[in-house]
RODO-717076 format. One record per residue (C-alpha): residue number from 1; x, y, z. Coordinates in nm, 3 decimals, decimal comma, padded with zeros to 5 digits, always signed. Layout:
 kolba    east   north      up
   NUM       X       Y       Z
...
END
This chain:
 kolba    east   north      up
     1 -02,150 -01,156 -00,510
     2 -02,003 -01,311 -00,225
     3 -01,706 -01,162 -00,067
     4 -01,463 -01,497 -00,163
     5 -01,470 -01,389 -00,562
     6 -01,272 -01,125 -00,472
     7 -00,975 -01,255 -00,471
     8 -00,583 -01,119 -00,447
     9 -00,394 -01,035 -00,746
    10 -00,152 -01,273 -00,837
    11 +00,189 -01,154 -00,696
    12 +00,064 -00,868 -00,533
    13 +00,029 -00,918 -00,066
    14 -00,192 -00,824 +00,160
    15 -00,040 -00,628 +00,497
    16 -00,239 -00,686 +00,798
    17 -00,115 -00,555 +01,076
    18 +00,166 -00,825 +01,212
    19 +00,279 -00,836 +00,813
    20 +00,316 -00,433 +00,832
    21 +00,509 -00,426 +01,158
    22 +00,768 -00,620 +00,998
    23 +00,734 -00,402 +00,687
    24 +00,794 -00,129 +00,890
    25 +01,108 -00,283 +01,081
    26 +01,239 -00,298 +00,718
    27 +01,204 +00,074 +00,676
    28 +01,333 +00,215 +00,975
    29 +01,616 +00,033 +00,931
    30 +01,683 +00,130 +00,590
    31 +01,576 +00,503 +00,700
    32 +01,834 +00,497 +01,010
    33 +02,129 +00,402 +00,814
    34 +02,086 +00,621 +00,514
    35 +02,005 +00,937 +00,765
    36 +02,341 +00,794 +00,918
    37 +02,507 +00,844 +00,600
    38 +02,387 +01,203 +00,567
    39 +02,094 +01,066 +00,314
    40 +01,773 +01,248 +00,247
    41 +01,483 +01,108 +00,127
    42 +01,259 +01,155 -00,194
    43 +01,014 +01,018 -00,338
    44 +00,814 +01,047 -00,716
    45 +00,474 +00,931 -00,867
    46 +00,431 +00,574 -00,851
    47 +00,280 +00,582 -01,255
    48 +00,521 +00,775 -01,502
    49 +00,576 +00,789 -01,901
    50 +00,564 +00,465 -02,024
    51 +00,879 +00,623 -02,269
    52 +01,107 +00,682 -01,974
    53 +01,146 +00,304 -01,929
    54 +01,172 +00,263 -02,302
    55 +01,439 +00,485 -02,348
    56 +01,668 +00,320 -02,065
    57 +01,584 -00,042 -02,164
    58 +01,453 -00,054 -02,541
    59 +01,076 -00,155 -02,614
    60 +01,168 -00,511 -02,486
    61 +01,080 -00,383 -02,166
    62 +00,678 -00,347 -02,191
    63 +00,638 -00,676 -02,172
    64 +00,752 -00,648 -01,799
    65 +00,538 -00,354 -01,725
    66 +00,195 -00,280 -01,576
    67 +00,168 -00,044 -01,884
    68 -00,156 +00,137 -02,041
    69 -00,332 +00,437 -02,229
    70 -00,471 +00,667 -01,962
    71 -00,751 +00,910 -01,987
    72 -00,524 +01,174 -02,164
    73 -00,426 +00,934 -02,423
    74 -00,114 +00,921 -02,269
    75 +00,165 +00,562 -02,271
    76 +00,194 +00,564 -01,892
    77 +00,303 +00,236 -01,694
    78 +00,365 +00,176 -01,314
    79 +00,711 +00,238 -01,209
    80 +00,909 -00,093 -01,210
    81 +01,209 +00,076 -01,132
    82 +01,331 +00,400 -00,921
    83 +01,617 +00,512 -01,099
    84 +01,452 +00,633 -01,415
    85 +01,267 +00,892 -01,196
    86 +01,542 +00,984 -01,009
    87 +01,697 +01,101 -01,335
    88 +01,366 +01,254 -01,452
    89 +01,392 +01,441 -01,130
    90 +01,736 +01,559 -01,116
    91 +01,728 +01,619 -01,468
    92 +01,511 +01,907 -01,359
    93 +01,675 +02,021 -01,063
    94 +02,005 +01,908 -01,053
    95 +02,181 +02,215 -01,218
    96 +02,120 +02,394 -00,887
    97 +02,196 +02,157 -00,601
    98 +02,451 +02,152 -00,436
    99 +02,677 +01,816 -00,528
   100 +02,772 +01,541 -00,450
   101 +02,350 +01,485 -00,462
   102 +02,299 +01,193 -00,195
   103 +01,924 +01,065 -00,237
   104 +01,731 +00,780 -00,118
   105 +01,374 +00,636 -00,174
   106 +01,159 +00,310 -00,047
   107 +00,896 +00,283 -00,295
   108 +00,695 +00,066 -00,435
   109 +00,773 -00,071 -00,744
   110 +00,559 -00,281 -01,026
   111 +00,665 -00,582 -01,267
   112 +00,460 -00,818 -01,506
   113 +00,671 -01,101 -01,420
   114 +00,632 -01,471 -01,407
   115 +00,571 -01,547 -00,962
   116 +00,853 -01,730 -00,834
   117 +01,032 -01,740 -00,473
   118 +01,180 -01,411 -00,417
   119 +00,988 -01,266 -00,667
   120 +00,696 -01,090 -00,710
   121 +00,452 -00,825 -00,894
   122 +00,508 -00,559 -00,636
   123 +00,753 -00,498 -00,421
   124 +00,926 -00,228 -00,181
   125 +01,254 -00,129 -00,251
   126 +01,540 +00,101 -00,076
   127 +01,678 +00,296 -00,331
   128 +02,013 +00,478 -00,235
   129 +02,199 +00,662 -00,488
   130 +02,524 +00,957 -00,512
   131 +02,506 +01,226 -00,786
   132 +02,764 +01,396 -00,908
   133 +03,092 +01,243 -00,787
   134 +03,280 +00,979 -01,016
   135 +03,524 +00,912 -00,715
   136 +03,580 +00,550 -00,674
   137 +03,522 +00,648 -00,308
   138 +03,162 +00,755 -00,340
   139 +03,147 +00,352 -00,514
   140 +03,240 +00,213 -00,214
   141 +03,025 +00,430 +00,020
   142 +02,713 +00,310 -00,152
   143 +02,788 -00,084 -00,139
   144 +02,913 +00,006 +00,297
   145 +02,530 +00,164 +00,320
   146 +02,335 -00,127 +00,142
   147 +02,595 -00,354 +00,396
   148 +02,526 -00,151 +00,709
   149 +02,136 -00,190 +00,603
   150 +02,188 -00,574 +00,604
   151 +02,409 -00,541 +00,929
   152 +02,141 -00,300 +01,101
   153 +01,884 -00,582 +01,107
   154 +02,119 -00,806 +01,260
   155 +02,251 -01,030 +00,965
   156 +02,676 -01,067 +00,959
   157 +02,976 -01,167 +00,703
   158 +02,858 -01,512 +00,851
   159 +02,506 -01,446 +00,657
   160 +02,587 -01,239 +00,375
   161 +02,832 -01,158 +00,090
   162 +02,890 -00,848 -00,135
   163 +03,004 -00,978 -00,473
   164 +03,170 -00,708 -00,702
   165 +03,348 -00,662 -01,024
   166 +03,388 -00,409 -01,272
   167 +03,270 -00,384 -01,603
   168 +03,585 -00,169 -01,722
   169 +03,855 -00,478 -01,530
   170 +03,598 -00,741 -01,740
   171 +03,622 -00,534 -02,054
   172 +04,029 -00,548 -02,066
   173 +04,038 -00,904 -01,992
   174 +03,792 -00,988 -02,254
   175 +03,953 -00,811 -02,492
   176 +04,317 -00,824 -02,448
   177 +04,325 -01,173 -02,230
   178 +04,061 -01,368 -02,379
   179 +04,024 -01,222 -02,723
   180 +03,701 -01,141 -02,751
   181 +03,604 -00,915 -03,040
   182 +03,460 -00,575 -03,031
   183 +03,117 -00,706 -03,207
   184 +03,075 -00,994 -02,979
   185 +03,148 -00,811 -02,617
   186 +02,789 -00,732 -02,578
   187 +02,671 -01,117 -02,634
   188 +02,955 -01,224 -02,361
   189 +02,863 -01,033 -02,182
   190 +02,529 -01,106 -02,160
   191 +02,611 -01,485 -02,140
   192 +02,830 -01,365 -01,825
   193 +02,554 -01,268 -01,668
   194 +02,370 -01,579 -01,669
   195 +02,648 -01,841 -01,672
   196 +02,586 -01,937 -01,301
   197 +02,264 -02,069 -01,461
   198 +02,342 -02,291 -01,710
   199 +02,490 -02,588 -01,784
   200 +02,869 -02,555 -01,897
   201 +02,859 -02,718 -02,205
   202 +02,539 -02,462 -02,311
   203 +02,792 -02,152 -02,164
   204 +03,050 -02,308 -02,448
   205 +02,844 -02,298 -02,720
   206 +02,674 -01,994 -02,655
   207 +02,980 -01,808 -02,666
   208 +03,096 -02,009 -02,953
   209 +02,749 -01,921 -03,166
   210 +02,673 -01,533 -02,980
   211 +03,004 -01,436 -02,915
   212 +03,203 -01,574 -03,245
   213 +03,456 -01,744 -03,024
   214 +03,692 -02,002 -03,107
   215 +03,743 -02,337 -02,848
   216 +04,094 -02,200 -02,682
   217 +03,878 -01,858 -02,653
   218 +03,621 -02,025 -02,438
   219 +03,857 -02,223 -02,260
   220 +04,001 -01,847 -02,153
   221 +03,713 -01,712 -02,096
   222 +03,557 -01,992 -01,846
   223 +03,909 -01,959 -01,670
   224 +03,867 -01,621 -01,548
   225 +03,569 -01,752 -01,335
   226 +03,836 -01,972 -01,151
   227 +04,068 -01,650 -01,042
   228 +04,017 -01,575 -00,688
   229 +04,098 -01,194 -00,592
   230 +04,282 -00,896 -00,766
   231 +04,631 -01,028 -00,677
   232 +04,512 -01,385 -00,900
   233 +04,336 -01,157 -01,180
   234 +04,661 -00,952 -01,231
   235 +04,909 -01,260 -01,219
   236 +04,695 -01,424 -01,433
   237 +04,707 -01,165 -01,754
   238 +04,971 -00,914 -01,678
   239 +04,842 -00,741 -02,006
   240 +04,905 -00,312 -01,900
   241 +04,529 -00,266 -01,978
   242 +04,428 -00,525 -01,734
   243 +04,620 -00,336 -01,414
   244 +04,481 +00,009 -01,510
   245 +04,116 -00,158 -01,552
   246 +04,185 -00,319 -01,158
   247 +04,310 +00,019 -01,022
   248 +03,951 +00,147 -00,936
   249 +03,875 -00,152 -00,774
   250 +04,180 -00,236 -00,595
   251 +04,132 +00,100 -00,445
   252 +03,722 +00,072 -00,383
   253 +03,822 -00,256 -00,187
   254 +04,064 -00,089 +00,013
   255 +03,821 +00,186 +00,102
   256 +03,594 -00,103 +00,254
   257 +03,888 -00,237 +00,433
   258 +03,944 +00,047 +00,614
   259 +03,554 +00,092 +00,724
   260 +03,592 -00,269 +00,880
   261 +03,377 -00,416 +00,615
   262 +03,635 -00,633 +00,380
   263 +03,484 -00,961 +00,531
   264 +03,168 -00,887 +00,320
   265 +03,317 -00,860 +00,033
   266 +03,503 -01,056 -00,256
   267 +03,593 -00,975 -00,649
   268 +03,360 -01,235 -00,857
   269 +03,351 -01,135 -01,222
   270 +03,032 -01,362 -01,313
   271 +02,882 -01,043 -01,149
   272 +02,838 -00,749 -01,452
   273 +02,427 -00,657 -01,389
   274 +02,251 -00,716 -01,688
   275 +02,118 -00,343 -01,752
   276 +02,382 -00,179 -01,986
   277 +02,361 +00,142 -01,829
   278 +02,603 +00,048 -01,557
   279 +02,939 +00,145 -01,646
   280 +03,189 +00,060 -01,371
   281 +03,188 -00,136 -01,063
   282 +02,939 -00,313 -00,970
   283 +02,785 -00,590 -00,715
   284 +02,530 -00,807 -00,609
   285 +02,442 -00,948 -00,234
   286 +02,374 -01,283 -00,167
   287 +02,297 -01,504 +00,121
   288 +02,618 -01,673 +00,208
   289 +02,423 -02,032 +00,123
   290 +02,340 -01,921 -00,213
   291 +01,966 -02,037 -00,181
   292 +01,812 -01,719 -00,245
   293 +01,791 -01,441 -00,513
   294 +02,046 -01,158 -00,516
   295 +01,911 -00,945 -00,191
   296 +02,046 -00,595 -00,360
   297 +02,242 -00,479 -00,679
   298 +02,347 -00,195 -00,792
   299 +02,701 +00,000 -00,902
   300 +02,803 +00,305 -01,140
   301 +02,608 +00,465 -01,386
   302 +02,737 +00,740 -01,565
   303 +02,521 +00,809 -01,833
   304 +02,140 +00,774 -01,716
   305 +02,097 +01,076 -01,605
   306 +02,200 +01,179 -01,998
   307 +01,973 +00,906 -02,166
   308 +01,639 +01,069 -01,986
   309 +01,732 +01,387 -02,096
   310 +01,951 +01,556 -01,807
   311 +02,254 +01,684 -01,795
   312 +02,570 +01,408 -01,771
   313 +02,666 +01,362 -01,414
   314 +02,829 +01,060 -01,275
   315 +02,607 +00,862 -01,059
   316 +02,621 +00,542 -00,827
   317 +02,347 +00,353 -00,635
   318 +02,155 +00,039 -00,541
   319 +01,845 -00,099 -00,508
   320 +01,733 -00,344 -00,206
   321 +01,410 -00,536 -00,222
   322 +01,217 -00,650 +00,050
   323 +01,068 -00,954 -00,082
   324 +01,400 -01,196 -00,086
   325 +01,544 -00,965 +00,229
   326 +01,212 -01,076 +00,444
   327 +01,282 -01,450 +00,336
   328 +01,652 -01,427 +00,484
   329 +01,573 -01,265 +00,795
   330 +01,250 -01,513 +00,883
   331 +01,490 -01,784 +00,816
   332 +01,758 -01,652 +01,041
   333 +01,479 -01,587 +01,333
   334 +01,581 -01,204 +01,307
   335 +01,257 -01,107 +01,226
   336 +01,062 -00,914 +01,539
   337 +00,800 -01,057 +01,734
   338 +00,480 -00,904 +01,667
   339 +00,278 -00,778 +02,015
   340 -00,021 -00,593 +01,989
   341 +00,048 -00,291 +02,243
   342 -00,169 -00,049 +02,433
   343 -00,052 +00,233 +02,708
   344 -00,327 +00,225 +02,889
   345 -00,710 +00,048 +02,841
   346 -01,012 +00,198 +03,054
   347 -01,251 +00,015 +03,233
   348 -01,596 +00,171 +03,316
   349 -01,800 +00,078 +03,598
   350 -02,134 +00,171 +03,473
   351 -02,281 +00,378 +03,197
   352 -02,227 +00,681 +03,398
   353 -01,923 +00,670 +03,429
   354 -01,840 +00,667 +03,006
   355 -01,858 +01,042 +02,954
   356 -01,553 +01,049 +03,248
   357 -01,355 +00,814 +03,076
   358 -01,416 +00,931 +02,768
   359 -01,246 +01,250 +02,905
   360 -00,995 +01,104 +03,039
   361 -00,872 +00,925 +02,717
   362 -00,866 +01,196 +02,495
   363 -00,655 +01,392 +02,740
   364 -00,409 +01,106 +02,789
   365 -00,402 +01,070 +02,397
   366 -00,313 +01,435 +02,360
   367 -00,020 +01,374 +02,534
   368 +00,097 +01,133 +02,300
   369 -00,077 +00,760 +02,482
   370 -00,243 +00,507 +02,326
   371 -00,545 +00,428 +02,458
   372 -00,872 +00,256 +02,436
   373 -01,216 +00,118 +02,549
   374 -01,542 -00,026 +02,508
   375 -01,780 +00,141 +02,240
   376 -02,050 -00,009 +02,452
   377 -02,162 -00,150 +02,780
   378 -01,991 -00,464 +02,867
   379 -01,907 -00,691 +03,195
   380 -01,564 -00,550 +03,407
   381 -01,427 -00,915 +03,342
   382 -01,505 -00,886 +02,928
   383 -01,366 -00,562 +02,974
   384 -01,031 -00,670 +03,136
   385 -01,044 -00,962 +02,848
   386 -01,022 -00,685 +02,571
   387 -00,782 -00,531 +02,748
   388 -00,533 -00,825 +02,758
   389 -00,634 -00,895 +02,385
   390 -00,497 -00,518 +02,327
   391 -00,222 -00,555 +02,504
   392 -00,284 -00,280 +02,726
   393 +00,012 -00,215 +02,963
   394 -00,159 -00,051 +03,229
   395 -00,557 -00,088 +03,312
   396 -00,746 +00,217 +03,420
   397 -01,054 +00,104 +03,626
   398 -01,320 +00,400 +03,654
   399 -01,590 +00,320 +03,873
   400 -01,906 +00,513 +04,124
   401 -01,679 +00,471 +04,420
   402 -01,382 +00,573 +04,264
   403 -01,586 +00,868 +04,139
   404 -01,708 +00,970 +04,453
   405 -01,378 +00,958 +04,582
   406 -01,181 +01,140 +04,306
   407 -00,972 +00,896 +04,221
   408 -00,884 +00,596 +03,966
   409 -00,754 +00,226 +03,997
   410 -00,470 +00,202 +03,834
   411 -00,368 -00,189 +03,731
   412 -00,023 -00,283 +03,638
   413 -00,115 -00,575 +03,383
   414 +00,238 -00,746 +03,398
   415 +00,228 -00,726 +03,791
   416 -00,092 -00,740 +03,878
   417 -00,073 -00,419 +04,131
   418 -00,331 -00,166 +04,198
   419 -00,298 +00,181 +04,289
   420 -00,549 +00,434 +04,376
   421 -00,460 +00,783 +04,196
   422 -00,597 +01,062 +04,133
   423 -00,695 +01,101 +03,731
   424 -00,529 +01,462 +03,682
   425 -00,166 +01,261 +03,763
   426 -00,165 +01,046 +03,459
   427 -00,019 +01,126 +03,165
END
């Protein structure tokens, strides 16, 4: 069968060296920032029990998973997200661990979804979580990590913004400011999560039909999204419950302002995060021009560990995927140029110099240098051409004349300057 018959699966990617170098660039930035904040890296298996995801998200999530029955007759799935795995791991170990727990990971995740811009069927994701701390300062710390991860890659407040909200504040506004009945609250949240992506008339119809709101209530709900900042919200809704529910978000914004990150953050009540396990402050990061999907999303999820069988513990975290972020960095010309580099290329004149060349190359490799040479006899010109292709910084020439004198020729490929040096002086 011809190799052309083996095509890459739709929604998946290959990573030749230049693409892998870009991915490594992201990972280095993510790891550097996480470690500066005191987070420890962890990982888990890419295959998990299917019920780990259905317990959290319901059976409807199965249509989005790569799930199957394994040879042990177990229902399993490739992981679509990392937080359930985190909850499972901590369910086994958290009791004996000092709190708060600061962990991060960069897993590859899989979802059987329709491929579109910014969304594939696999991606890598930076997950950062603080577990065992319910103070709002932990919420602010997590968003600060996300913002600094983008700053580390060269993005500023003119490029990205964090849209933040609080599900508790929105609940108080819907219940006491709009009059949404308790049995219509879930439907109202679900529609708010999608309101930006639907025509206003459709939103009005759905709020009436699904949440049971009358026209005046629909008007009041939609007006919430015209309010800018907490001062506007409190002025428009002086209810005591709203003031109480706004207090954590007010403190959160103060923490971020104190860190010098206030320019990145704005209050946006349309941010609710569709996953029902979020319990408090939530956020999403977007490009300022609004041309791409969310770069990152997260928030507080104080009940998730309990849902998968662990002890009840407060938790807050986020996930940042590499696909949308990669598009944004390339659009902003912030992707690093790919360069093949090599410390030394050894050019051999005459087959009799081969053993000495291999011995010198191996000694340099032991010293931590990258070294290459030809595997078979080729002309000096072709060897120098290969050195240039490999991006060698220096070329070491071994020939019979140099061997007789106990030296090698060292050429700097940038300047073209040459010198004769004893081989033992290299490294």
